[in-house]
SEDRENVEX-815610 format. One record per atom (N, C-alpha, C): y, z, x; residue in one letter. Coordinates in steps of 0.001 Angstrom, whole numbers, padded with zeros to 6 digits, always signed. Last residue first. Layout:
# residues N
YZXA ...
# end
This chain:
# residues 348
-041148-016552-002010A -041775-015324-002190A -041308-014001-001876A -039042-019266-002538R -039299-018457-001354R -040251-017129-001946R -038417-021953-003561G -039561-021393-003989G -040213-019903-003323G -036041-023091-003449H -037272-023268-002445H -038107-022574-002578H -034593-022338-005445F -034548-023705-005634F -036182-023950-004500F -034426-019313-005203W -035078-020139-006862W -035288-021793-006402W -033544-019173-002802G -035067-018413-002916G -035129-019157-004243G -031348-020263-002827I -031981-020561-001902I -033788-020416-002552I -030438-018072-004057L -030301-019526-005045L -031357-020404-004177L -030342-015872-003071L -030908-016097-004849L -030813-017605-004964L -029121-016518-000754R -030001-016312-000668R -030661-016355-001979R -026014-016773-002124E -026653-017700-001325E -028549-017676-001031E -025628-014326-003385L -025675-015119-003769L -026682-016371-003369L -025582-012992-000043A -026510-012481-001185A -026678-013426-002337A -023148-013977+000694L -024651-014027+001315L -025530-014195+000028L -021203-013313-001236V -021782-014332-001103V -022538-015260-000572V -021472-009919-000563P -022047-010949-002233P -022093-011981-002010P -023424-008407+001752S -022156-009241+001540S -022325-010366+000051S -024943-005114+000856G -025155-006559+001550G -023902-007439+000709G -024155-002140-000259N -023607-003269+000355N -023503-004721+001050N -026419-002007-002278Q -026670-001742-000657Q -025734-002221+000134Q -026011-003520-004374R -025949-002415-004408R -025909-001524-002961R -026948-006023-003178L -025730-005697-003600L -025390-004174-003792L -029393-005576-003265A -028705-006054-001981A -027221-005266-001940A -030166-005739-006076A -030506-004600-004739A -030171-004289-003651A -029709-008027-006450A -028755-006699-007572A -029246-005934-006452A -031945-009490-005136T -030452-009584-004985T -029425-008767-005565T -034064-008822-006215R -033986-008439-005228R -032188-008322-004482R -033589-009512-008824Q -033464-008254-009030Q -033529-007702-007435Q -033351-012421-008654V -032563-011996-008994V -032164-010219-008698V -036294-012712-007776E -035400-012733-007261E -033966-012251-007438E -037591-011681-010069R -037827-010967-008919R -036861-011199-007815R -037153-014127-011567R -036704-013075-011835R -036377-011637-010823R -038508-016042-010415R -037139-016087-010268R -036495-014700-010576R -041250-015423-010821R -040586-014867-009376R -039080-015047-009394R -041092-015318-013609V -040883-013987-012902V -040832-014196-011422V -041306-018178-013660V -039995-017361-014450V -040067-015919-013793V -043318-018770-012730E -042146-018849-011871E -041035-018462-012551E -045261-017852-014598A -044998-016882-013007A -043701-017530-012356A -044863-019309-016634P -044255-017960-016230P -044005-017421-015351P -043849-022669-015805A -044705-021691-015814A -044072-020371-015547A -040678-024472-017239P -041332-023791-016048P -042394-023162-016551P -039494-025408-019749A -039841-025597-018571A -040715-025317-017575A -039888-024006-022094A -040436-024768-022149A -040595-025760-021158A -037727-022225-021411A -038804-021387-021801A -039914-022712-021832A -035540-023788-021498A -035928-023119-020023A -037141-022779-020309A -034841-024250-023769R -034740-025387-023160R -035703-024830-021705R -034221-021442-024981R -035437-022324-025263R -035828-023513-024224R -032139-021136-023504T -033000-020374-022896T -033905-020556-023342T -030034-023040-024372A -030570-022740-023055A -031914-022127-022382A -030151-021894-027223P -030383-023403-026676P -031041-023289-025352P -029371-018858-026737A -030372-019663-027212A -031247-020868-027080A -026806-018186-025959L -027568-018484-024842L -029120-019594-025572L -026447-015969-027896E -025745-017021-028061E -025903-018397-027001E -028356-014028-027515A -028519-015007-028688A -027928-016070-028683A -029166-012451-025315L -028441-013446-025337L -028355-014162-026308L -031712-011252-025933A -030575-010620-026103A -029290-011119-025982A -033272-012173-028840L -032991-012679-027547L -031881-011847-027585L -036164-011990-031110R -035142-011575-031119R -034629-012101-029605R -038615-013910-031176A -037390-014069-031965A -036176-013911-031811A -041045-014632-029114G -040101-013397-029442G -038924-014340-030154G -042710-016691-027798G -042300-016692-028944G -042084-015587-029905G -042930-016675-025122A -044065-015671-025910A -044199-016109-027535A -040813-017793-024065R -042249-018566-024199R -043028-018037-024996R -038985-015765-025267A -038698-017115-026038A -040328-018027-025670A -039436-014497-023211A -039738-013563-024403A -039640-014841-025712A -038850-015551-020908L -040142-015434-021418L -040496-014664-022488L -036464-015861-021507V -036778-016645-021138V -038718-016466-021579V -035217-013137-021425D -035536-013770-022441D -036039-015122-022700D -035774-012705-018693R -036432-012012-019697R -036435-012607-021376R -033384-013904-018105L -034372-014732-017812L -036096-014073-018122L -031742-012537-018700W -031784-013916-019578W -033035-014466-019344W -031634-010740-017258L -031650-010274-018785L -032099-011764-019506L -031120-011716-014804A -032170-011028-015452A -032678-010900-016329A -028440-012425-014823L -028981-013429-015340L -031011-012594-015178L -026937-009557-015706L -027562-010532-016620L -028549-011848-016355L -027494-008641-012936E -027742-007900-013689E -028329-008890-015496E -026032-011055-011510C -027370-010841-011213C -028162-009875-012320C -023618-010358-012756L -024286-011468-012730L -025282-011434-012840L -022819-008086-012092E -023208-007544-012979E -023798-009198-013513E -022676-008647-008690T -023977-007363-009500T -023870-007968-010901T -020744-009973-008443A -021400-010912-008718A -022869-009629-009117A -018723-007646-010031Q -018777-008749-010649Q -019997-009772-010281Q -018797-005884-007565A -019356-005420-009307A -019578-006671-010114A -018044-007736-005652R -019200-007408-005504R -019793-007055-007342R -016027-010852-005690D -016079-009382-005772D -017270-009027-006470D -017226-013188-004736E -015430-012717-004200E -015426-011247-004504E -018909-014774-005531G -019423-013974-004585G -018115-013026-004180G -018621-016906-007481H -018912-015559-007993H -019113-014365-006889H -017920-018874-005421A -016575-018425-006484A -017364-017411-007066A -020306-019078-003516K -018374-018460-003430K -017621-017755-003699K -021868-019709-005190A -022185-018190-004295A -020566-017934-003798A -020760-022448-005416F -021412-021170-006759F -021231-019979-006108F -020770-023647-003488A -019505-023599-004216A -019684-022377-005377A -023411-023317-002461L -022604-022941-001895L -021142-022502-002340L -024371-025276-004423W -025192-023463-004679W -023917-022718-003976W -023531-027806-004311A -022703-026974-005186A -023670-025812-005470A -024548-027978-001602G -023114-027873-001750G -022752-027214-002934G -027232-028653-002479A -027214-027618-001782A -025551-026876-001741A -028713-030365-005015D -027243-030284-004285D -026882-028788-003613D -031531-030007-006059G -031244-030993-004814G -029326-030877-004224G -031069-028526-008440P -031737-027895-007475P -031649-028692-005783P -027951-028065-009905D -028668-029399-009939D -029480-028631-008505D -027261-025761-012279L -027094-026090-011236L -028043-027042-010556L -027660-024223-014803A -027538-025966-014716A -027107-026381-013428A -027439-021948-014206V -028746-022221-014759V -028685-023758-014497V -025209-021042-013283A -026321-021046-012492A -027260-022007-013035A -023797-021870-016246A -023519-022484-014829A -024461-022394-013492A -024915-019460-017047L -025069-021236-017890L -024784-022098-016483L -023801-017272-016188V -024888-018117-016096V -025364-019191-016572V -021008-017837-016486S -021473-017817-015510S -022806-018365-015251S -020687-017572-019104D -020533-018497-018780D -021095-019080-017285D -020969-014513-019469R -022214-015807-020080R -021714-017384-020014R -019382-013582-018015L -020143-013790-017057L -021444-014773-018075L -017229-014467-019894A -017020-015261-018587A -018557-014834-017933A -017942-012699-021698A -018149-013988-022111A -017579-014974-020725A -017468-009970-020440L -018898-010758-020918L -018895-012010-021398L -014890-010589-020145A -015422-010465-019219A -016976-010942-019115A -014106-010096-022365E -013890-011180-022162E -014367-011321-020823E -014781-007447-023380P -015076-008354-024229P -015095-009844-023633P -015698-004917-021003D -014763-005771-021475D -015151-007398-022133D -017287-001952-020886L -018039-003643-020686L -016732-003887-021647L -017523+000900-022017A -016143-000003-021020A -016492-001160-020838A -019649+001095-023243L -017987+000814-024159L -017095+000543-023270L -021542+000494-021750A -021707-000130-022796A -020048-000362-023226A -020969+003106-020000R -021098+001464-019671R -020607+000552-020664R -022253+005144-021855G -020326+005120-021374G -020270+003526-020324G -024449+004580-022804L -023248+004597-023972L -021987+004124-022572L -026815+002655-020495S -025553+003923-020193S -024686+003669-021434S -029017+001167-020914G -029090+002848-021233G -028002+003651-020995G -028091-000753-019435G -029434-000209-019114G -029265+001102-019629G -026020-002840-020462A -025709-001308-019923A -027061-000636-019424A -026942-005485-021478L -026886-005271-019774L -026272-003816-019782L -027520-004540-024490A -028576-005183-023555A -028279-004795-022257A -025388-003571-024981A -026343-002466-024888A -027018-003703-024354A -023945-006425-024824A -023424-004909-024214A -024701-003608-023934A -025626-007819-026411L -025099-008233-024764L -024738-007199-024361L -024836-006647-029261R -026307-006632-028374R -026126-007247-027271R -021769-006465-029528A -022645-004962-029151A -024522-005296-028466A -021417-009491-029404E -020934-009132-028283E -021936-007510-027917E -023166-009872-031927E -023567-010886-030824E -022855-009401-029429E -021206-008408-033902A -023070-008371-033633A -023392-009101-032264A -018472-006725-032725G -019286-008159-033278G -020071-007904-032787G -017146-003682-033047R -017232-004917-031982R -018160-005484-033150R -016549-001101-033704G -015618-002657-033788G -016385-003538-033254G -017975+000858-033243E -016541+001075-032417E -015754-000220-033046E -020142+000013-034391A -019589+001429-035559A -018131+001408-034772A -020984-001162-032895R -020733-001629-033887R -020148-001021-034850R -021688+000752-030622L -020754-000310-030472L -019990-000948-032083L -023502+002053-032031R -022348+002488-032120R -021405+001979-031059R -025654-000241-031878E -025202+000819-033968E -024031+001167-033112E -026436-000063-029316E -025250-001410-029782E -025093-000806-031564E -027210+002398-028879V -025928+001721-028412V -025343+000557-028898V -029495+002095-030227L -028660+003056-030570L -027197+002636-029863L -030834-000293-029375E -030296-000134-030106E -029457+000771-030877E -031217+000427-026637A -030393-000020-026650A -029901-000225-028244A -031462+004526-025803P -031930+002899-026206P -031277+002164-026624P -030176+005487-022963V -029575+005669-024374V -030568+004392-024996V -032115+007269-020735P -031300+006387-020715P -031142+006177-022434P -032011+011010-020562A -032513+010144-020428A -031752+008843-020764A -031504+014028-018883F -030750+013192-019910F -031299+011851-019400F -032674+017274-018067P -032742+015530-017965P -032371+015010-019384P -031781+019885-016126V -031861+019598-017255V -031518+017844-017488V -033103+022855-014745R -032724+021092-014553R -032674+020644-016249R -031154+025625-012967L -032435+025042-013779L -031898+023331-014151L -030947+025844-009279C -030754+025226-010761C -031900+024631-011788C -031917+025965-006617R -031679+027008-007383R -030693+026602-008650R -033722+023613-006188S -034016+024785-006600S -033559+025866-007028S -031354+022017-005794R -031930+021651-006735R -032249+022743-006804R -030718+023423-002831I -029713+022905-004071I -030036+022949-005570I -032656+022579-001570T -032188+024055-001692T -030916+024385-002668T -033106+020389-001457P -033609+020739-002193P -033466+022497-002310P -029224+018351-001999L -030687+019285-001073L -031567+019772-001837L -029291+015677-003788L -028594+017052-003349L -030185+017400-002445L -030192+012871-003963R -029454+013001-003157R -028903+014234-002664R -031618+013574-006699D -032579+012845-005234D -031030+013671-004510D -029755+012854-008809P -029922+014359-008225P -030961+014464-006997P -027782+010785-009218S -029031+010369-008465S -028946+012058-007933S -025899+011853-011294S -026740+010550-011360S -027923+010043-010780S -025165+015006-012012A -025478+014352-011059A -026240+013183-011244A -023141+018042-012226V -023835+016634-012968V -024247+015456-012185V -023931+021442-012264L -024045+020033-011733L -024440+018784-012443L -022469+023932-013627V -022864+022934-014076V -022907+021848-012849V -022267+027953-013588L -022018+026345-012566L -022959+025584-013262L -020826+030134-015314T -022010+029274-015084T -021659+028181-014129T -020304+034185-015197T -020049+032807-014707T -021307+031968-014686T -020763+036394-015912D -020689+035651-016671D -020221+034328-016119D -020084+037581-012068E -020445+037569-013612E -019794+036714-014231E -021007+035094-009459P -019747+035663-010355P -020587+036197-011447P -024138+034031-008221P -022663+033746-009026P -021996+035055-009301P -025806+033543-006075E -025623+034759-006851E -023997+034593-007149E -026782+031317-005723E -027661+032573-005941E -026951+033349-006336E -024527+029436-005793L -025908+029191-006898L -026684+030508-006598L -023093+031041-003655T -022757+030914-004983T -023955+030740-006133T -024671+029604-001513K -024505+031602-001832K -023930+031627-003549K -024342+026862-001866L -025596+027457-001876L -025424+029168-002260L -022087+026247-001184L -022098+026306-002751L -023594+026972-002229L -022348+024961+001638A -021125+025803+000986A -021317+026340-000313A -024129+022941+001305N -024484+024208+001836N -023880+025262+001845N -022433+021139+000335Q -023764+021561-000534Q -023895+023138-000029Q -021054+020389+002406A -020395+021105+001301A -021357+021858+000214A -022588+019650+004344Q -022028+020476+004788Q -021285+021474+003077Q -023265+016761+002864P -024320+018291+003369P -023387+019558+003477P -021155+016278-000142N -021583+016185+001273N -022698+017368+001906N -021050+015729-003357M -020802+016636-002327M -021476+016096-000905M -021958+013252-005177A -020614+013540-004062A -020502+014256-003212A -023519+015166-007178D -024316+013949-005358D -023231+013576-004870D -022071+015843-008408A -022468+016645-007983A -022878+016197-006435A -019028+014416-009737P -020354+014277-009867P -020856+014665-008428P -018496+017393-010994D -018619+015987-011162D -018123+015157-010270D -019274+020590-011533V -019302+019705-010450V -019709+018203-010641V -017379+023204-012780I -018150+022071-013022I -018390+020694-012215I -018475+026448-013873V -017367+025625-012456V -018252+024335-013419V -016680+028964-016198F -017799+027360-016226F -016609+026617-014523F -016702+031776-017813R -016086+030531-016811R -017759+030015-016308R -016722+032984-020871R -017592+033034-020090R -016689+031777-018979R -014701+034149-022399R -015694+035006-022426R -016526+034439-021126R -011171+033742-021321G -012314+032981-022011G -013399+033978-021510G -008695+034520-019596E -008738+034864-020666E -010343+034218-021628E -009532+034738-016380F -008314+035073-017508F -008288+035179-018473F -011804+036560-014486R -011747+035833-015683R -010494+035572-016695R -010590+037586-011044K -011476+037772-012570K -011028+036799-013377K -011250+035587-007912L -010341+035911-009327L -011493+036682-010476L -012597+033944-006717A -012358+035223-006133A -011790+035720-007416A -013050+031887-007305L -013830+032163-008197L -013835+033963-007984L -010661+031141-005851R -010632+030810-007483R -012022+031217-007796R -011756+031549-003302H -010043+031638-003795H -010139+031738-005439H -013686+031135-001849D -013226+031775-001563D -011960+032410-002322D -014585+028887-003733V -015261+030382-003495V -014847+031110-003280V -012619+026766-003599L -012931+027387-004928L -014046+028446-005071L -012720+026597-000776D -011424+027134-001599D -011877+027534-003136D -015085+025689+000015R -014805+026882+000219R -013347+027509-000518R -014769+023277-001470V -015893+023865-001988V -015836+025567-002002V -012941+022195-000063Q -012865+021870-001631Q -014013+023118-001992Q -014365+021813+002377D -012612+022266+002370D -012785+022816+000621D -015989+020496+002116V -016564+021756+002252V -015167+022219+002232V -015551+017520-000107V -015959+018125+000842V -015886+019537+001383V -017570+015122-002210I -016444+016563-002567I -016587+017094-001160I -016100+011663-000964D -016530+012560-001049D -016153+013968-001759D -014108+010009-000425K -014595+009669-001856K -015925+010851-001957K -011012+011441+001096S -012084+010416+001045S -012962+010243-000333S -007688+011343+002133P -008824+012116+001084P -009945+011475+001007P -006417+011367+004966A -006781+010546+003660A -007825+011339+002638A -004667+014646+006378R -005629+013498+006426R -006033+012222+005178R -003512+016518+006708G -002831+015570+006249G -003460+014540+006401G -004498+019122+007017G -004502+018500+008198G -003732+016811+007639G -006768+018892+003857R -005721+019716+005126R -005806+018459+006387R -005677+016927+000949P -006574+017407+002023P -005842+018188+003374P -004799+018853-002412E -004505+018169-000792E -005512+018619+000266E -005218+018974-005530W -005844+018778-004321W -005818+018237-003324W -003866+018062-007880R -004855+019486-007904R -005517+019676-006555R -003342+015554-008007G -001968+016332-007510G -002768+018113-007893G -004819+013802-009022A -004961+014197-009785A -003577+015249-009332A -005392+012356-005808K -004374+011729-007005K -004191+012496-008124K -006894+014532-005046A -005704+014474-004345A -004952+013991-005664A -009127+014205-007281M -008549+015508-007231M -006848+015310-006365M -010408+011649-006146V -009708+012267-007405V -009144+013394-007595V -010856+012337-003151R -009894+011386-003471R -009075+011366-004946R -013058+014196-003378E -011486+014544-002780E -010166+013680-002874E -014313+014725-006456E -014637+013836-005235E -012354+014014-004664E -014430+017660-008250Q -014485+016266-008117Q -013943+015513-006914Q -014756+020429-010289L -014232+019982-008747L -015454+018302-009028L -013166+022522-012505V -013947+021303-012562V -013616+020538-010812V -013469+025503-014443L -013479+024734-013812L -013999+023415-013271L -012217+026861-016660V -013056+026212-016904V -012952+025176-015962V -010119+029000-017259D -011650+029543-016813D -012828+028075-016700D -007888+027947-018158P -007688+028429-016659P -009526+028953-016298P -007744+024673-019768H -008273+026437-019563H -008463+026999-018313H -006965+022198-019593L -006149+023121-019184L -006704+024367-019353L -008454+020153-020297G -008518+020203-019047G -007543+021374-018771G -008497+019400-023225R -007591+018708-022482R -007642+019226-021204R -010645+020692-023709E -010886+019264-023927E -009385+018624-023197E -010080+023194-023254I -011030+022809-022618I -011183+021186-022694I -007712+023618-025480K -007544+023686-024044K -008606+023333-023139K -009548+023483-027496R -008402+022408-027413R -008045+022709-026070R -011315+025641-027366C -011642+024090-027314C -010686+022984-026990C -009188+027822-027266P -010153+027815-026235P -010982+026244-026192P -008096+027422-030461G -007499+027155-029292G -008231+027192-027688G -010304+025241-032335C -010238+026550-031942C -008735+026597-030708C -011275+023227-032847R -010373+023218-033086R -009537+024490-033102R -014285+022750-031896G -013363+021889-031463G -011650+021782-031989G -016363+024633-032252C -015471+023805-033200C -014842+022753-033184C -019555+023905-030484A -017572+024230-030704A -017040+023503-032024A -022644+025687-031113D -021566+024116-030737D -020348+024880-031050D -023684+028475-031397D -024127+027120-030279D -024005+025825-030437D -021621+031249-031156P -022036+030098-031698P -022374+028929-030748P -023186+034580-030672L -022290+033490-030479L -022635+031974-031058L -025032+036265-031631G -023563+036684-031922G -022147+035603-031242G -026980+035634-031564G -026940+036291-030371G -025128+037023-030290G -028155+034592-033529P -028814+036020-033372P -027914+036465-032168P -024605+032758-033228G -026020+032704-034125G -026562+034118-033662G -021530+031823-035863A -022016+032589-034597A -023392+032731-035120A -019641+029078-036208E -020641+029617-036493E -021463+030681-035499E -016515+029007-034046G -017771+028276-034613G -018714+029602-034919G -014033+029482-033031G -014124+029832-034226G -015460+028994-035040G -014034+030353-030674E -013347+031452-031675E -013538+030909-032979E -015861+029075-027624C -015058+029016-028996C -015326+030430-029717C -017019+029365-025272N -015666+030281-025039N -015244+030217-026750N -019377+027830-025304A -019506+029112-025145A -017994+029965-025197A -018542+025576-026624A -019218+026496-027264A -019273+028032-026600A -016791+024785-024243Q -016161+024526-025176Q -017028+025955-026340Q -019306+023973-022114A -017945+025468-022023A -017002+025933-023336A -020568+022449-023770V -021125+023924-023767V -020123+024891-023403V -019013+020129-023497L -019241+021048-024865L -020022+022206-024921L -018775+019973-020816R -017411+020497-021485R -017969+020952-022659R -021473+019033-020641A -021168+020188-019485A -019909+020646-020539A -021694+016739-022016V -022265+017902-022806V -021441+019298-021805V -019838+015016-020538R -019509+015592-021672R -020055+016678-022686R -021958+014661-018547A -020546+015246-018128A -019197+015567-019291A -023406+013084-019693K -023648+014606-018945K -022376+015281-018994K -023866+010876-021035G -023380+011911-021945G -023095+013327-020648G -024845+008706-019394T -025686+008957-020627T -025130+010383-021349T -023203+007369-017601G -022969+007728-018839G -023690+007752-020188G -025847+007278-015525A -024487+007361-015291A -023996+006932-016926A -029457+009005-015623P -028021+007870-015498P -027088+008194-015711P -029872+012580-014474G -030121+011342-015105G -029126+010219-014956G -029217+015735-014768G -029371+014918-013773G -029908+013306-014993G -027500+019384-014322F -027619+017957-015422F -027864+016641-014890F -028235+022039-013304L -028267+020445-012994L -028642+019565-014175L -027014+025300-013743Y -027581+023900-014341Y -027146+022641-013561Y -026856+028719-013516A -026640+027563-012896A -027423+026265-013189A -027466+030503-014975H -026432+030446-014584H -025811+029266-013644H -027888+030150-018482H -028561+030532-017200H -027101+030521-016181H -027185+032194-021464L -026691+030543-020905L -027470+030971-019177L -027782+033638-023579T -028577+034160-022572T -028383+032361-021640T -027132+033878-026369G -025960+034155-025423G -026815+034252-024185G -028588+032366-028673R -029179+033933-027966R -028178+034729-026854R -026867+030596-028758R -027152+031157-029872R -027712+032656-029417R -027460+029473-025873L -025815+029320-026386L -025949+030553-027734L -030003+029000-025803A -029327+029999-024779A -027580+030074-025244A -030117+026670-027661S -030764+027624-027680S -030273+028464-026983S -028767+024582-026545R -028086+025127-027671R -028733+026343-027938R -030118+023935-024431L -028730+024553-024487L -028130+025401-025358L -032643+023192-025265P -032496+024085-024727P -031261+024713-024479P -031571+020216-026984A -032025+021589-027562A -031876+022892-027073A -030238+018583-025287L -029422+019797-025642L -030217+020925-026499L -032022+017352-024183A -031303+017992-023126A -030592+019002-024185A -033333+016585-026176R -034080+017141-025304R -033505+018054-024216R -031430+014830-027473D -031614+015881-028090D -032572+016635-026694D -030079+012584-026772Q -030280+013343-025635Q -030837+014789-026432Q -029015+010627-028923A -030364+010170-027895A -030456+011244-027102A -025321+011293-028338I -026751+010707-028895I -028224+010636-028165I -023064+013675-029185I -023694+013253-028210I -025352+012537-028958I -021670+014246-030811E -020986+013123-030454E -021886+012271-029967E -022409+016596-031384S -022789+014948-032709S -022226+014436-032085S -021154+018803-030633F -022920+018088-030125F -022874+016343-031017F -018670+019083-031957P -018723+018299-031257P -020117+017797-030796P -019322+018633-036229M -019544+019330-034407M -019151+018963-033362M 
# end
């Protein structure tokens, strides 16, 4: 059944399935947790189960899972069900042809107040077309600007009959307290690396590639599945290049920073992989046999034999600072330059 697709989220699924069985779904949920842990998928599966015509009925006369085969299930899966409304960033909706910004302006990366007003004043004012229960999925809800959030407040307090709103957020604390207080919170946890690795291997990934992707994904199955094998190989080569830099050759540092700082996302992934490699160095020094970056084992064991653990920890802290700066829109080239200066000149 469809809920079996979701791994390592029993804590989130149990109360939802119980509410489905009893026919007591809450009017507003906030699905919060790291990206790539199944939040948006579960929102759609709940909508399927609540409208399913082929699932096994529970005590409340309703199924607690979707069959995935009946008409409503198929329509929701394909995004065609008239009673399952999805609100996304303005630019995404404009690209899909479902929303055009007013006044001819360019669509923004936010969910804006006009979108919420259109939802509340027009789409939710209509009666349900064919489903037992209507769903509004706001994904990502933390893309709503403050004006849009305030426009949704009354609907969260008093939604139309037989309607459930699901707010999907990777950073739920970015939502206004008044929004959070009106929703039933459903926490999603990072997926354990072992389960991510197992899923990747089931998808046909090689053992080493699956282990690396799982370790780099940080508990996000979605991110692990999206990681490109060729990009992972290039990142491994970049780590080896960083490790091999001559501490006395500042020109080589600058060239490395320029070459690897052209793309923010790649620079961030490089830092994440460097942090992972330095963790391997500490594990190897402590006698650990299992390394996340098994293909870099020779370089890892050489590094473990040289610097003191405190120096490895300091360098890893530098890498983590750099990754944080990159996430806050710092210059990738300058961030990598500062990282290497910190590495080789012992900045605390």
